[in-house]
matplotlib code that plots the C-alpha trace (Angstrom):
import matplotlib.pyplot as plt

x = [0.0, 2.8, 4.3, 1.0, 0.6, 4.1, 3.5, 0.2, 1.9, 4.8, 2.8, -0.3, 1.1, 2.5, 1.1, 2.5, 0.5, 0.4, -0.4, -1.7, -1.7, -3.6, -3.2, -6.5, -7.1, -10.2, -9.2, -10.2, -6.5, -4.2, -1.7, 1.7, 3.2, 6.9, 8.6, 12.4, 14.6, 17.9, 20.4, 17.8, 16.3, 12.6, 10.6, 8.5, 6.1, 5.3, 5.0, 1.7, 1.5, -1.4, -4.0, -7.2, -10.2, -11.5, -8.7, -6.5, -3.3, -2.4, 1.2, 3.1, 4.8, 2.9, 4.6, 4.4, 6.0, 5.4, 3.6, 4.0, 1.9, 1.9, 2.5, 4.6, 6.9, 9.2, 13.0, 13.1, 11.6, 14.3, 12.1, 14.1, 11.5, 8.2, 7.5, 3.9, 3.2, -0.3, -1.4, 2.2, 3.0, 2.6, 5.4, 5.7, 8.7, 8.7, 12.0, 12.2, 14.9, 12.3, 9.8, 10.7, 8.2, 8.9, 7.9, 4.6, 6.0, 8.7, 6.1, 5.4, 8.5, 6.5, 3.4, 1.0, 2.1, 0.9, -1.2, 1.9, 1.9, 5.3, 3.5, 1.9, -0.8, -2.0, -3.0, -6.6, -7.3, -10.2, -10.7, -9.0, -9.4, -7.8, -4.1, -4.4, -4.8, -5.7, -4.7, -5.5, -4.1, -6.5, -5.3, -8.2, -8.8, -7.2, -3.9, -4.3, -4.8, -1.8, 0.4, -0.7, 0.2, 3.6, 4.4, 3.5, 0.0, -2.6, -5.4, -8.9]
y = [0.0, 2.6, 1.9, 2.6, 5.8, 6.9, 6.2, 8.2, 11.1, 11.2, 10.9, 12.7, 16.0, 17.6, 15.9, 16.6, 19.3, 20.1, 23.5, 24.0, 27.4, 29.0, 32.4, 33.9, 36.9, 38.8, 41.9, 42.7, 42.7, 39.8, 39.1, 37.4, 36.5, 35.6, 34.2, 34.2, 32.3, 33.3, 33.6, 35.0, 31.7, 31.6, 29.3, 27.7, 25.8, 29.1, 31.4, 32.0, 33.7, 34.9, 34.7, 36.2, 37.4, 34.7, 32.3, 30.7, 28.8, 26.1, 26.3, 23.1, 22.7, 21.5, 22.4, 19.7, 19.4, 19.4, 22.6, 24.3, 27.3, 30.7, 31.7, 30.1, 33.0, 33.4, 33.5, 30.2, 28.7, 30.3, 33.1, 36.2, 38.3, 38.4, 40.4, 41.1, 42.3, 43.5, 43.7, 43.2, 46.8, 47.6, 46.0, 45.8, 44.1, 43.0, 42.1, 39.8, 42.1, 44.9, 42.9, 43.5, 41.2, 42.6, 46.1, 47.0, 50.5, 48.9, 47.2, 50.5, 49.8, 47.7, 48.7, 46.4, 47.1, 44.6, 42.9, 41.7, 38.1, 37.8, 37.9, 34.8, 37.0, 38.1, 34.6, 33.6, 30.1, 28.9, 25.5, 22.8, 19.1, 17.2, 18.0, 19.8, 23.5, 25.4, 29.1, 31.6, 34.9, 37.1, 39.8, 42.4, 45.8, 47.3, 45.6, 47.0, 50.5, 50.2, 48.9, 51.9, 54.3, 52.6, 53.2, 56.9, 56.8, 59.2, 57.2, 58.6]
z = [0.0, 0.8, -2.6, -4.4, -2.4, -3.3, -7.0, -7.0, -5.2, -7.6, -10.8, -9.7, -8.4, -11.5, -14.6, -18.0, -19.8, -23.5, -24.9, -28.5, -30.2, -33.0, -34.7, -36.1, -38.4, -37.5, -39.6, -43.2, -44.2, -45.2, -42.5, -42.4, -39.1, -39.4, -36.3, -36.1, -33.7, -32.4, -35.3, -37.6, -38.8, -39.7, -37.5, -40.3, -38.0, -36.1, -39.1, -40.9, -44.3, -46.3, -43.5, -44.9, -42.9, -40.5, -41.3, -38.7, -38.4, -35.9, -34.8, -35.7, -32.4, -29.3, -26.0, -23.5, -20.1, -16.4, -15.3, -18.7, -19.7, -21.3, -24.9, -27.5, -28.4, -25.5, -25.5, -23.6, -26.7, -28.9, -30.4, -31.1, -32.9, -34.7, -37.8, -38.7, -42.3, -43.2, -46.8, -48.0, -47.0, -43.3, -41.2, -37.4, -35.8, -32.2, -30.7, -27.7, -26.2, -26.1, -24.1, -20.5, -18.9, -15.4, -16.2, -17.9, -18.7, -20.9, -23.1, -24.9, -27.0, -29.4, -31.4, -29.6, -26.0, -23.5, -26.2, -28.0, -29.3, -27.5, -24.1, -22.7, -21.1, -24.6, -25.6, -24.7, -23.4, -25.6, -24.2, -22.1, -21.8, -18.9, -19.5, -22.9, -23.1, -26.3, -26.8, -29.5, -30.5, -32.6, -34.8, -34.9, -36.5, -33.4, -34.4, -37.9, -36.6, -34.2, -37.1, -39.2, -36.4, -35.9, -39.5, -39.4, -41.0, -39.6, -38.1, -37.4]

ax = plt.figure().add_subplot(projection="3d")
ax.plot(x, y, z, "-o")
ax.set_aspect("equal")
plt.show()
């Protein structure tokens, strides 16, 4: 009996969890999301191109581990930067080095502030089943307006 209790304690306290991620486009524009890892290499399974209105893209990688959580684009997962291109012309770059997660004031260094896809808090948990969690990041018209502002366009 003590052996069974010990096994249940060891295996039951911190189960392996898997996180699944999806990028959705809720704008009227076409969006490209290019994710680069350290060294400037494109992370193909994390990059979505040509996302039209109401289309979404499931990230190829699933993050599993004991007690995992948060968003997929963190430096611990090798992400260096994200480049968002809207309608092939409006470009927003978000560098991991600009994202001081300890100070909310420092988040103003990027066009999307504390709603940046680099931040785990910006991802919405859409459903969960047992030890699987599903997160989504939606690009909205707000993102489009912020990208225009960041590129010097007057927005009304």
